[in-house]
C-alpha positions as a printed NumPy array, in Angstrom:
array([[  0.   ,   0.   ,   0.   ],
       [  1.326,   3.451,  -0.891],
       [  2.225,   5.967,   1.786],
       [  1.535,   9.648,   2.259],
       [  2.361,  12.188,   4.96 ],
       [  0.257,  13.524,   7.834],
       [  0.951,  16.193,  10.417],
       [ -1.396,  16.706,  13.385],
       [ -0.797,  19.968,  15.206],
       [ -2.313,  21.448,  18.367],
       [ -1.435,  24.782,  19.988],
       [  0.821,  22.973,  22.477],
       [  2.428,  20.191,  20.43 ],
       [  2.779,  18.234,  17.24 ],
       [  0.622,  15.233,  18.135],
       [  1.814,  13.128,  15.195],
       [  3.957,  13.57 ,  12.125],
       [  4.906,  10.816,   9.707],
       [  4.111,   8.545,   6.797],
       [  0.852,   6.612,   6.835],
       [ -1.251,   4.247,   4.717],
       [ -4.658,   5.555,   5.788],
       [ -6.366,   8.071,   8.055],
       [ -9.981,   8.028,   9.229],
       [-11.359,  11.282,  10.644],
       [-14.646,  12.498,  12.188],
       [-15.853,  15.066,   9.663],
       [-18.896,  17.259,  10.263],
       [-20.736,  15.396,   7.504],
       [-19.65 ,  12.016,   8.907],
       [-16.556,   9.911,   9.218],
       [-14.283,   9.805,   6.172],
       [-11.103,   8.01 ,   5.175],
       [ -8.109,   9.323,   3.262],
       [ -5.81 ,   7.07 ,   1.242],
       [ -2.897,   7.74 ,  -1.125],
       [ -3.809,  10.092,  -4.024],
       [ -7.007,  11.307,  -2.35 ],
       [ -8.671,  14.253,  -4.041],
       [ -7.883,  17.638,  -2.474],
       [-10.29 ,  18.614,   0.278],
       [-10.783,  20.767,   3.349],
       [-13.041,  19.581,   6.142],
       [-14.092,  20.724,   9.551],
       [-13.662,  17.981,  12.137],
       [-16.021,  17.086,  14.955],
       [-15.215,  15.814,  18.416],
       [-14.436,  12.152,  17.811],
       [-11.932,   9.422,  17.113],
       [ -9.165,   9.703,  14.532],
       [ -7.529,   6.463,  13.367],
       [ -4.2  ,   6.212,  11.589],
       [ -2.616,   3.172,   9.963],
       [  1.09 ,   4.019,   9.841],
       [  3.788,   2.967,   7.361],
       [  4.537,  -0.178,   9.447],
       [  0.803,  -1.064,   9.381],
       [  0.274,  -0.244,  13.081],
       [ -3.045,   1.326,  14.014],
       [ -3.053,   4.372,  16.277],
       [ -6.11 ,   6.141,  17.63 ],
       [ -6.532,   9.66 ,  18.937],
       [ -9.328,  11.544,  20.673],
       [ -9.769,  14.837,  18.87 ],
       [-11.744,  17.834,  20.029],
       [-12.536,  18.94 ,  16.501],
       [-10.552,  21.159,  14.186],
       [ -9.834,  21.325,  10.472],
       [ -8.118,  19.023,   7.998],
       [ -6.569,  19.827,   4.65 ],
       [ -5.738,  17.077,   2.154],
       [ -3.515,  18.2  ,  -0.707],
       [ -0.867,  16.448,  -2.831],
       [ -0.584,  13.348,  -0.602],
       [ -0.218,  15.39 ,   2.568],
       [ -2.737,  15.902,   5.35 ],
       [ -2.497,  18.802,   7.74 ],
       [ -4.774,  18.579,  10.79 ],
       [ -5.131,  21.556,  13.125],
       [ -6.983,  20.851,  16.364],
       [ -7.278,  22.491,  19.76 ],
       [ -6.598,  19.098,  21.409],
       [ -5.536,  15.632,  20.27 ],
       [ -4.842,  12.86 ,  22.778],
       [ -3.666,   9.27 ,  22.612],
       [ -5.339,   6.739,  24.927],
       [ -2.199,   6.815,  27.096],
       [ -2.61 ,  10.57 ,  27.622],
       [ -6.229,  10.315,  28.778],
       [ -7.   ,  10.191,  32.493],
       [-10.214,   8.154,  32.831],
       [-11.027,   9.502,  36.293],
       [-10.615,  13.097,  35.136],
       [-12.738,  12.473,  32.01 ],
       [-15.474,  10.847,  34.113],
       [-15.535,  13.79 ,  36.534],
       [-15.651,  16.248,  33.604],
       [-18.644,  14.382,  32.139],
       [-20.422,  14.491,  35.509],
       [-19.788,  18.242,  35.89 ],
       [-21.071,  18.903,  32.364],
       [-24.213,  16.828,  32.993],
       [-24.852,  18.754,  36.215],
       [-24.542,  22.07 ,  34.373],
       [-26.858,  20.867,  31.608],
       [-29.43 ,  19.79 ,  34.185],
       [-29.575,  23.49 ,  35.166],
       [-29.887,  24.754,  31.594],
       [-32.663,  27.194,  32.538],
       [-30.241,  29.039,  34.835],
       [-29.084,  32.11 ,  32.857],
       [-25.595,  31.783,  34.375],
       [-25.07 ,  28.388,  32.686],
       [-23.272,  28.487,  29.343],
       [-25.204,  25.636,  27.708],
       [-23.176,  25.355,  24.466],
       [-19.942,  25.231,  26.464],
       [-21.36 ,  22.515,  28.739],
       [-22.528,  20.501,  25.715],
       [-19.057,  20.655,  24.157],
       [-17.407,  19.721,  27.458],
       [-19.722,  16.716,  27.757],
       [-19.018,  15.608,  24.172],
       [-15.246,  15.828,  24.724],
       [-15.386,  13.929,  28.022],
       [-17.595,  11.184,  26.599],
       [-15.32 ,  10.894,  23.564],
       [-12.3  ,  10.351,  25.818],
       [-14.164,   7.734,  27.858],
       [-15.392,   5.944,  24.747],
       [-11.897,   5.846,  23.25 ],
       [-10.514,   4.208,  26.408],
       [-13.321,   1.665,  26.526],
       [-13.064,   0.568,  22.891]])
């Protein structure tokens, strides 16, 4: 299988950089896969799981908090506010974050509650938990 290059960048680090065989990402219109010689595209990414099959045919998974992806000339550039490997995720912390977000959402009629922020926090926490449990 032919290889291409991907770089995943967050504000604090380069989460991954290297040659791969395939990448599956959570696009806003649904999950999509990129292989060698994929047509050029730009996509917004949702909170979800990103899977990479590297040049040695190892699969790696990441929890992503959304972002954007550009595919052009056998190179993918992913920009995301956060990307985590399963080893970087603290299950206890993610569980507590989900509980806090659910508590805030239960009070959604309170004008002091930022409902969209709580919904995003819940989605991110549940994504982390789901990635660890899969």
